[in-house]
C-alpha positions in Angstrom: 143.5 112.1 94.8 141.9 111.4 91.6 141.3 114.6 90.2 141.2 118.2 91.4 139.0 120.6 89.5 137.0 123.9 89.9 136.4 127.5 89.1 136.8 130.5 91.4 135.3 129.8 95.1 133.9 126.1 93.9 136.5 123.4 93.7 136.2 119.6 94.0 138.3 116.8 94.8 137.7 113.1 93.7 139.3 110.6 96.2 140.2 107.2 94.8 141.8 104.2 95.9 144.1 103.6 92.9 145.2 106.5 90.3 145.4 103.6 87.7 142.2 101.9 88.1 140.5 105.1 89.7 138.5 102.9 91.7 136.3 105.2 93.8 137.3 105.6 97.7 133.6 106.4 98.8 134.0 104.7 102.3 137.3 106.9 102.9 135.1 110.0 101.9 132.8 108.9 104.8 135.7 108.9 107.3 137.4 112.1 105.9 134.3 113.9 106.4 133.6 112.6 109.9 137.0 113.3 110.9 136.9 117.3 109.3 133.4 117.2 111.3 135.0 116.6 114.6 137.4 119.4 114.0 134.7 121.4 113.3 134.6 121.6 109.7 131.5 120.5 107.5 132.0 119.0 104.4 129.4 117.0 102.1 130.2 114.4 99.7 128.6 114.3 96.2 129.0 112.4 92.7 127.8 109.1 91.5 129.9 107.0 93.7 130.0 109.9 96.7 133.7 109.8 96.6 133.7 113.5 95.4 134.1 116.8 97.8 132.7 120.1 96.5 134.2 122.9 98.2 132.1 126.1 98.0 133.4 128.8 99.8 131.3 132.0 100.5 132.3 134.6 98.8 132.5 136.7 102.1 135.0 134.3 103.6 138.0 135.8 105.4 141.4 134.7 105.1 141.5 133.2 108.5 138.3 131.5 108.1 139.8 129.9 104.6 143.2 129.1 106.2 141.7 127.3 109.2 139.4 125.2 107.0 142.5 124.4 104.9 144.4 123.5 107.8 142.0 120.9 108.8 141.5 119.4 105.7 145.2 119.2 105.4 145.5 117.5 108.7 142.8 114.9 108.1 144.5 113.9 104.2 147.5 113.5 106.7 145.9 110.8 108.6 143.5 109.2 105.8 145.1 105.9 104.6 144.4 103.9 101.4 146.2 100.9 102.3 
């Protein structure tokens, strides 16, 4: 992760291949989004290099729904490889 930012229910995570060079990991974002989609979580990429995941949770989200989505994201991050 290159940067995590946002306020309230809106957050964003930049994925980079290397924290020093900050080279965008756009190809990994596509893989990551497809992995989450296979687990029934819909994510979209954004940003100039399409290497940012933006989270916009609805204000009516239940704690169970939030935790389920975060668990899918965590599982998928454990599977991603930048090497």
